[in-house]
VEXTITI-577171 format. One record per residue: residue number from 1; z, x, y of N, C-alpha, C in turn. Coordinates in Angstrom, 3 decimals. Atoms other than C-alpha are relative to their C-alpha. Layout:
VEXTITI-577171
 pos     n.c3     n.c1     n.c2    ca.c3    ca.c1    ca.c2     c.c3     c.c1     c.c2
 NUM        Z        X        Y        Z        X        Y        Z        X        Y
...
***
This chain:
VEXTITI-577171
 pos     n.c3     n.c1     n.c2    ca.c3    ca.c1    ca.c2     c.c3     c.c1     c.c2
   1   -0.769   -0.301    1.217   23.671   -0.492   56.952   -0.130   -1.130   -1.008
   2    0.106    1.182    0.865   23.583   -4.049   55.594   -1.404   -0.129   -0.573
   3    1.398    0.078    0.440   19.780   -3.905   55.419   -0.260    0.971   -1.151
   4    0.163   -0.985    1.072   19.921   -0.716   53.304    0.640   -0.485   -1.289
   5   -0.702    0.507    1.182   22.430   -2.343   50.953   -0.822   -1.090   -0.681
   6    0.831    1.088    0.545   20.185   -5.403   50.527   -1.218    0.576   -0.716
   7    1.177   -0.613    0.617   17.181   -3.168   49.816    0.361    0.631   -1.346
   8   -0.447   -0.599    1.250   19.162   -1.261   47.177    0.246   -1.058   -1.065
   9   -0.265    1.082    0.951   20.284   -4.517   45.578   -1.308   -0.599   -0.507
  10    1.297    0.545    0.411   16.701   -5.818   45.563   -0.698    0.940   -0.971
  11    0.607   -0.983    0.893   15.488   -2.561   43.985    0.653   -0.035   -1.374
  12   -0.725    0.078    1.261   18.200   -2.775   41.328   -0.400   -1.247   -0.781
  13    0.413    1.249    0.651   17.229   -6.385   40.607   -1.372    0.136   -0.645
  14    1.356   -0.202    0.527   13.573   -5.392   40.153    0.029    0.874   -1.245
  15   -0.104   -0.901    1.155   14.501   -2.526   37.789    0.552   -0.726   -1.212
  16   -0.592    0.767    1.105   16.725   -4.803   35.677   -1.007   -0.998   -0.555
  17    1.001    0.981    0.429   13.978   -7.434   35.573   -1.091    0.662   -0.829
  18    1.038   -0.713    0.746   11.372   -4.887   34.451    0.487    0.442   -1.367
  19   -0.570   -0.404    1.297   13.674   -3.563   31.726    0.118   -1.191   -0.925
  20   -0.127    1.217    0.809   14.331   -7.119   30.549   -1.343   -0.431   -0.547
  21    1.352    0.379    0.439   10.614   -7.873   30.425   -0.478    0.949   -1.084
  22    0.424   -1.008    0.969    9.983   -4.614   28.572    0.634   -0.235   -1.364
  23   -0.679    0.268    1.269   12.606   -5.403   25.924   -0.483   -1.299   -0.603
  24    0.463    1.294    0.494   11.339   -8.963   25.676   -1.323    0.110   -0.726
  25    1.311   -0.158    0.607    7.881   -7.718   24.778   -0.024    1.139   -1.010
  26   -0.064   -1.071    0.995    9.094   -4.971   22.450   -0.586   -0.476   -1.315
  27    0.698    0.403    1.208    7.023   -4.999   19.307    0.507    0.784   -1.203
  28   -0.325   -0.686    1.237    7.693   -4.150   15.720   -1.235    0.728   -0.501
  29    1.105   -0.701    0.634    5.592   -1.830   13.645    0.025   -0.266   -1.494
  30    0.082    0.098    1.450    4.374   -2.111   10.084   -0.492    1.341   -0.542
  31    0.350   -1.265    0.646    3.826    0.722    7.624   -1.358   -0.115   -0.682
  32    1.316   -0.053    0.640    0.269    1.587    6.604   -0.157    1.360   -0.664
  33    0.145   -1.220    0.792   -0.349    4.150    3.850   -1.465    0.139   -0.409
  34    1.383   -0.279    0.380   -3.891    5.502    3.651    0.019    1.167   -0.978
  35   -0.177   -0.988    1.063   -4.117    7.403    0.375   -1.177    0.960   -0.176
  36    1.165   -0.878    0.090   -7.627    8.876    0.639   -1.018   -0.465    1.032
  37    1.043    0.406   -0.938  -10.848    8.662    2.626   -0.921   -1.066   -0.593
  38    0.786    1.073    0.600  -12.211    6.041    0.229    0.245   -1.310    0.756
  39   -0.116    1.262   -0.724  -12.852    2.629    1.769    1.082   -0.893   -0.624
  40   -1.058    0.937    0.401   -9.858    0.256    1.593    1.039    0.600   -0.955
  41   -1.009   -0.625    0.857   -7.708    2.806   -0.267    1.293    0.167    0.795
  42   -1.246   -0.040   -0.753   -4.554    1.882    1.620    0.888   -1.172   -0.397
  43   -0.977    1.056    0.234   -1.404   -0.219    1.306    0.797   -0.219    1.269
  44   -0.778    0.319   -1.190    0.697   -1.972    3.928    1.316   -0.649   -0.401
  45   -1.309    0.625    0.185    4.327   -2.996    4.137    0.404   -0.679    1.303
  46   -0.327    0.783   -1.197    5.775   -5.571    6.545    0.990    0.692    0.937
  47   -0.951   -0.560   -0.968    7.795   -4.816    9.687    1.421    0.018   -0.553
  48   -1.390   -0.108    0.443   11.332   -3.642    9.035    0.179    0.725   -1.314
  49   -0.096   -0.704    1.281   10.511   -1.865    5.764    0.461    1.443    0.227
  50   -0.519   -1.356   -0.122   12.523    1.344    5.398   -0.877    0.968   -0.799
  51    0.762   -1.011    0.722   10.693    4.526    4.416    0.404    1.394    0.461
  52   -0.233   -1.409   -0.316   11.042    8.318    4.347   -1.158    0.819   -0.549
  53    1.054   -0.915    0.435    8.246   10.864    4.198    0.585    1.409   -0.029
  54   -0.570   -1.336    0.158    9.375   14.233    2.820   -1.100    1.004   -0.320
  55    0.957   -1.059    0.324    7.453   17.498    2.766    0.384    0.668   -1.316
  56   -0.225   -0.612    1.314    7.298   19.794   -0.265    1.335    0.744   -0.087
  57   -1.308   -0.663   -0.018   10.565   21.430    0.815    1.156   -1.007    0.007
  58   -1.026    1.033    0.042   12.394   18.091    0.768    0.523   -0.454    1.349
  59   -0.440    0.400   -1.337   12.739   17.721    4.549   -0.702   -1.291    0.430
  60    0.580    1.244   -0.521   12.224   14.291    6.127   -0.771    0.306    1.275
  61    0.839   -0.274   -1.166    9.320   14.538    8.577   -0.427   -1.271    0.731
  62    0.392    1.273   -0.607    8.745   10.834    9.293    0.810   -1.091   -0.674
  63   -0.771    1.091    0.599   10.882    7.744    8.807   -0.144   -1.255    0.842
  64    0.155    1.309   -0.614   11.144    4.062    9.728    0.452   -0.007    1.456
  65   -0.272    0.127   -1.421   11.081    3.250   13.415   -0.893   -1.106    0.541
  66    0.871    0.973   -0.657    9.662    0.603   15.763   -0.986    0.678    0.932
  67    0.942   -0.737   -0.834    7.783    3.351   17.593   -1.261    0.305   -0.806
  68    1.234   -0.331    0.722    4.116    3.733   16.638   -0.124    1.506   -0.186
  69    0.178   -1.423    0.268    3.184    7.065   15.097   -0.883    0.203   -1.205
  70    0.901   -0.302    1.113    0.967    8.802   12.597    0.234    1.433   -0.488
  71   -0.082   -1.327    0.620    1.260   11.737   10.170   -1.225    0.161   -0.901
  72    1.146   -0.300    0.854   -1.898   13.227    8.655    0.476    0.858   -1.173
  73   -0.428   -0.697    1.214   -1.369   14.371    5.068   -0.983    1.124   -0.314
  74    0.865   -1.158    0.282   -2.743   17.897    4.568    0.667    0.983   -0.961
  75   -0.741   -0.825    0.949   -0.255   19.225    2.007    0.691   -0.966   -0.968
  76   -0.714    0.875    0.941    2.002   17.888   -0.755    1.177   -0.679    0.702
  77   -1.077    0.799   -0.588    4.241   15.081    0.534    0.410   -1.082   -0.992
  78   -0.472    1.137    0.793    6.351   12.402   -1.121    0.509   -1.068    0.959
  79   -0.406    1.123   -0.841    6.752    9.009    0.510    0.848   -0.965   -0.825
  80   -0.890    0.965    0.632    9.679    6.776   -0.435    0.042   -1.253    0.867
  81    0.002    1.275   -0.731    9.327    3.128    0.586    0.999   -0.932   -0.673
  82   -1.071    0.850    0.533   12.224    0.687    0.191   -0.257   -1.457    0.395
  83    0.304    1.398   -0.330   10.827   -2.879    0.142    1.244   -0.883   -0.153
  84   -1.158    0.901    0.038   13.288   -5.717    0.709    0.053   -0.813   -1.287
  85    0.064    0.872    1.171   12.145   -7.475   -2.476    0.327    0.714   -1.307
  86   -0.350   -0.694    1.233   13.233   -4.804   -4.964    1.131    0.985    0.265
  87   -1.166   -0.868   -0.128   16.199   -2.531   -5.632   -0.340    1.486    0.023
  88    0.378   -1.403    0.021   14.332    0.710   -6.207   -1.153    0.259    0.962
  89    1.024   -0.392   -0.969   11.828    2.617   -4.095   -1.390    0.029   -0.630
  90    1.382   -0.311    0.366    8.047    2.697   -4.281   -0.232    1.451    0.409
  91    0.161   -1.434   -0.260    7.182    6.391   -4.547   -1.484    0.361   -0.025
  92    1.385   -0.429   -0.108    3.856    7.865   -3.415   -0.029    1.527    0.118
  93    0.217   -1.439   -0.080    2.942   11.479   -4.160   -1.379    0.226    0.616
  94    1.230   -0.057   -0.787    0.334   12.309   -1.554   -0.419    1.439    0.290
  95    0.552   -1.295   -0.391   -1.960   15.258   -0.871   -1.090   -0.160    1.062
  96    0.988    0.296   -1.034   -4.370   13.554    1.520    0.294   -1.373    0.584
  97   -0.188    1.300   -0.626   -4.637   10.511    3.748    0.868    0.086    1.242
  98   -0.877    0.013   -1.176   -2.196    9.498    6.463    1.021   -1.118   -0.123
  99   -1.067    0.995   -0.053    1.004    7.547    7.085    0.102   -0.465    1.440
 100   -0.012    0.521   -1.360    1.086    5.235   10.105    1.064   -1.071    0.193
 101   -0.778    1.109   -0.511    3.548    3.080   11.969   -0.891   -0.695    1.019
 102    0.988    0.677   -0.834    1.179    0.515   13.492    0.631   -1.223    0.654
 103   -0.529    1.171   -0.697    2.083   -2.071   16.126   -0.533   -1.271   -0.632
 104    0.434    1.259    0.610    1.980   -5.603   14.717   -1.102   -0.658    0.819
 105    1.042    0.597   -0.844   -0.181   -6.623   17.683   -1.376    0.525   -0.391
 106    1.284   -0.570    0.418   -2.895   -4.266   16.439   -0.511   -0.706   -1.237
 107    0.399    0.708    1.212   -2.877   -6.111   13.104   -0.427   -1.422    0.325
 108    0.293    1.409   -0.282   -2.814   -9.637   14.556   -1.235   -0.167    0.865
 109    1.168    0.112   -0.859   -5.638   -8.844   16.998   -1.284    0.452   -0.680
 110    1.206   -0.375    0.728   -8.023   -7.662   14.313   -0.924   -1.215   -0.090
 111    0.905    1.145    0.031  -11.164   -9.816   14.292    0.070   -0.769   -1.316
 112   -0.026    0.835    1.197  -11.329  -12.713   11.848   -1.145    0.395   -0.929
 113    1.006   -0.397    0.993  -13.142  -11.475    8.750    0.706    0.147   -1.331
 114   -0.599   -0.213    1.311  -12.566  -10.665    5.123    0.612    1.392   -0.051
 115   -0.685   -1.269    0.173  -10.077   -7.906    4.352    0.139    0.272   -1.494
 116   -0.201   -0.362    1.399   -9.663   -6.011    1.090    0.993    1.140   -0.078
 117   -1.081   -0.977    0.111   -6.497   -4.110    0.161    0.433    0.072   -1.456
 118   -0.485   -0.148    1.367   -4.947   -2.772   -3.055    1.517    0.044   -0.038
 119   -1.436   -0.093    0.243   -1.418   -3.135   -4.441    0.216    0.138   -1.495
 120   -0.270   -0.257    1.416   -0.325   -1.625   -7.754   -1.236   -0.163   -0.872
 121    1.230    0.009    0.773   -3.916   -1.273   -8.921   -0.792   -1.287    0.055
 122    0.695    1.285   -0.115   -4.900   -4.849   -8.032   -0.543   -0.142    1.418
 123    0.599    0.193   -1.314   -7.318   -5.548   -5.184    0.219   -1.432    0.463
 124   -0.138    1.324   -0.587   -6.722   -8.445   -2.849   -0.945   -0.127    1.171
 125    0.893    0.238   -1.140   -9.312   -9.889   -0.494    0.368   -1.336    0.616
 126   -0.365    1.259   -0.650   -8.619  -12.552    2.075   -0.777   -0.208    1.288
 127    0.696    0.388   -1.219  -10.226  -14.404    4.936    0.886   -0.936    0.797
 128   -0.767    0.842   -0.911   -8.386  -15.865    7.914   -0.975   -0.712    0.922
 129    0.898    0.790   -0.847  -10.125  -18.678    9.785    0.806   -0.905    0.927
 130   -0.634    0.940   -0.924   -9.325  -20.971   12.695    0.022   -1.399   -0.614
 131   -0.093    1.383    0.468   -8.089  -24.440   11.800   -0.912   -0.894    0.837
 132    0.867    0.943   -0.712  -10.541  -27.198   12.691    0.791   -1.161    0.586
 133   -0.778    1.172   -0.412   -7.827  -29.822   13.083    1.239    0.336    0.817
 134   -1.236   -0.373   -0.696   -4.849  -27.881   14.480   -0.298    1.149    0.953
 135    0.376   -0.970   -1.017   -5.569  -26.066   17.721    0.943    1.211   -0.005
 136   -0.772   -1.229   -0.056   -4.448  -22.443   17.754    0.587    0.449   -1.324
 137   -0.556   -0.344    1.311   -3.506  -22.422   14.050   -1.058    0.661   -0.893
 138    0.888   -0.729    0.907   -4.978  -20.314   11.250    0.139   -0.508   -1.429
 139    0.003    0.301    1.433   -5.914  -20.988    7.627   -0.319    1.279   -0.773
 140    0.144   -1.209    0.815   -6.087  -18.534    4.738   -0.611   -0.300   -1.356
 141    0.498   -0.017    1.382   -8.124  -17.959    1.588    0.265    1.399   -0.533
 142   -0.461   -1.291    0.523   -6.587  -15.181   -0.527   -0.315    0.070   -1.489
 143    0.362   -0.163    1.411   -7.879  -13.844   -3.859    0.360    1.392   -0.486
 144   -0.247   -1.277    0.662   -6.694  -11.112   -6.209   -1.095    0.247   -1.027
 145    1.052   -0.352    0.956   -9.096   -9.238   -8.470    0.351   -0.421   -1.423
 146   -0.398    0.440    1.344   -7.073  -10.443  -11.496   -0.132   -1.512   -0.198
 147    0.264    1.431    0.164   -7.987  -14.089  -10.848    0.943   -0.933    0.737
 148   -0.939    0.851   -0.744   -5.045  -15.357   -8.767   -0.582   -0.321    1.375
 149    0.496    0.455   -1.302   -6.100  -17.416   -5.743    1.077   -0.815    0.699
 150   -0.934    0.763   -0.832   -3.928  -18.755   -2.917   -0.780   -0.561    1.178
 151    0.692    0.657   -1.108   -5.234  -21.260   -0.404    1.009   -0.673    0.919
 152   -0.846    0.651   -1.005   -3.522  -22.361    2.820   -0.920   -0.692    0.987
 153    0.823    0.755   -0.938   -5.052  -25.125    4.913    0.843   -1.067    0.681
 154   -0.704    0.986   -0.830   -3.269  -26.976    7.720    1.325   -0.449   -0.617
 155   -1.351    0.239    0.526    0.274  -26.693    6.314    0.039   -0.397   -1.475
 156    0.049    0.293    1.425   -0.873  -27.461    2.758   -0.473    1.257   -0.724
 157    0.380   -1.203    0.711   -1.119  -24.710    0.173    0.100   -0.209   -1.509
 158    0.012    0.068    1.462   -1.798  -24.162   -3.522   -0.451    1.345   -0.542
 159    0.419   -1.234    0.662   -2.387  -21.345   -5.994   -0.458   -0.337   -1.407
 160    0.473    0.212    1.367   -4.276  -21.138   -9.263   -0.494    1.319   -0.584
 161    0.462   -1.178    0.732   -5.371  -18.634  -11.908   -1.363   -0.289   -0.612
 162    1.391    0.083    0.470   -9.136  -18.313  -12.523   -0.675   -1.331    0.332
 163    0.609    1.308   -0.240   -9.875  -22.060  -12.463    0.930   -0.866    0.856
 164   -0.789    0.785   -0.947   -8.742  -24.573   -9.827    0.991   -0.934   -0.676
 165   -0.918    0.919    0.679   -7.136  -26.863  -12.398    1.203    0.738   -0.613
 166   -1.063   -0.798    0.602   -4.948  -23.994  -13.681    1.003    0.431    1.082
 167   -0.897   -0.243   -1.129   -2.283  -24.308  -10.969    1.166    0.918   -0.357
 168   -1.162   -0.883    0.136    0.480  -21.736  -10.480    1.086   -0.512    0.946
 169   -1.120    0.460   -0.817    3.901  -22.742   -9.206    0.285    0.978    1.140
 170   -0.305   -0.811   -1.173    4.808  -21.483   -5.719    1.443   -0.259    0.412
 171   -1.375    0.120   -0.476    8.386  -20.787   -4.666    0.085    0.507    1.437
 172   -0.211   -0.442   -1.379    9.370  -20.573   -1.007   -1.305    0.252    0.713
 173    1.183   -0.359   -0.779    6.877  -18.931    1.318   -0.260    1.500   -0.093
 174    0.589    0.705    1.134    5.284  -17.644   -0.896    0.143    0.938   -1.181
 175   -0.219   -0.784    1.207    6.404  -16.321   -4.282   -0.782   -0.677   -1.125
 176    0.923    0.600    0.969    3.664  -16.911   -6.858    0.109    0.769   -1.310
 177   -0.243   -0.654    1.279    4.646  -16.120  -10.421   -0.995   -0.494   -1.041
 178    0.978    0.353    1.025    2.032  -16.034  -13.171    0.243    0.844   -1.237
 179   -0.111   -0.777    1.227    1.583  -14.654  -16.670   -0.414    1.452    0.210
 180    0.464   -1.358   -0.295    0.014  -11.566  -15.068    1.003    0.806    0.815
 181   -0.943   -0.661   -0.884    2.796  -10.803  -12.631    0.312   -0.891    1.195
 182   -0.455    0.766   -1.149    4.194  -11.875   -9.272   -0.695    0.456    1.278
 183    0.580   -0.242   -1.311    2.327  -12.151   -5.990    1.015   -0.439    1.044
 184   -0.918    0.317   -1.095    4.679  -11.965   -2.993   -0.809    0.066    1.280
 185    0.922    0.117   -1.117    2.782  -13.166    0.019    0.686   -0.663    1.186
 186   -0.490    0.608   -1.230    3.647  -13.954    3.624   -1.197   -0.265    0.903
 187    1.112    0.359   -0.884    1.284  -15.776    5.991    0.544   -0.724    1.219
 188   -0.408    0.629   -1.256    1.839  -16.661    9.630   -1.185   -0.782    0.563
 189    1.134    0.793   -0.473   -0.448  -19.581   10.620   -0.172    0.021    1.513
 190    0.126   -0.072   -1.457    0.234  -18.913   14.309   -0.900    1.150    0.442
 191    0.816   -1.146   -0.410   -1.419  -15.490   14.418   -0.893    0.552   -1.113
 192    0.868   -0.423    1.096   -3.068  -15.078   11.010    0.421    1.266   -0.710
 193   -0.450   -1.241    0.631   -0.997  -12.062    9.951    0.390   -0.264   -1.455
 194   -0.250    0.115    1.438   -0.840  -11.584    6.169    0.679    1.271   -0.501
 195   -0.634   -1.116    0.702    1.541   -9.358    4.190    0.081   -0.380   -1.475
 196   -0.078    0.349    1.411    1.453   -9.141    0.412    0.224    1.246   -0.855
 197   -0.125   -1.035    1.012    2.326   -7.116   -2.641   -0.084   -0.688   -1.352
 198    0.091    0.547    1.349    1.548   -7.693   -6.306    0.757    0.906   -0.958
 199   -0.766   -0.750    0.993    3.952   -6.634   -9.060   -0.380   -0.501   -1.392
 200    0.430    0.422    1.350    2.365   -6.764  -12.550    1.174   -0.029   -0.957
 201   -1.026    0.033    1.040    4.440   -7.655  -15.586   -0.051    1.270   -0.812
 202   -0.045   -1.249    0.761    5.598   -4.606  -17.468   -0.207   -0.256   -1.490
***
């Protein structure tokens, strides 16, 4: 009888341990909006961004969650995205493409290379490289098609417009305001993950 009780307690301990490990490794998802089948015609929003995808009848068919998922757009849909950095929603009227909740691990494990993404009509290309001096750390070279450049190298960073001597002030990590608009950029030097959005001046 005592042996059975011990076995049950051991089994319960194992189950609790597995659940704890599972929650410990729970991952967030980020929102990826692919607007067409054209190369790099997509936008991304960081983990935790609220969104609602509604069909043409106004019903919500997909919304924010930490569970990965995908909706293929084959009819008229409206996507409402609520970024943390603004009071109103970004609205996308879609007839093709797809909406994805992608695990952050899938983004951070992408091979080191140049990426190209668009935000509000401005293209951004960036390259993440391994630091030569700081083991396990990443560096970043980020450029917008309008001339704004952001460089991060071993905890030092700077931004400029068109020419290197034309420096742009950086607030926090990293709000870059210029005469063209504001680049809101986040970079994690531990895993190389980059999130950004550009808001042009009206």
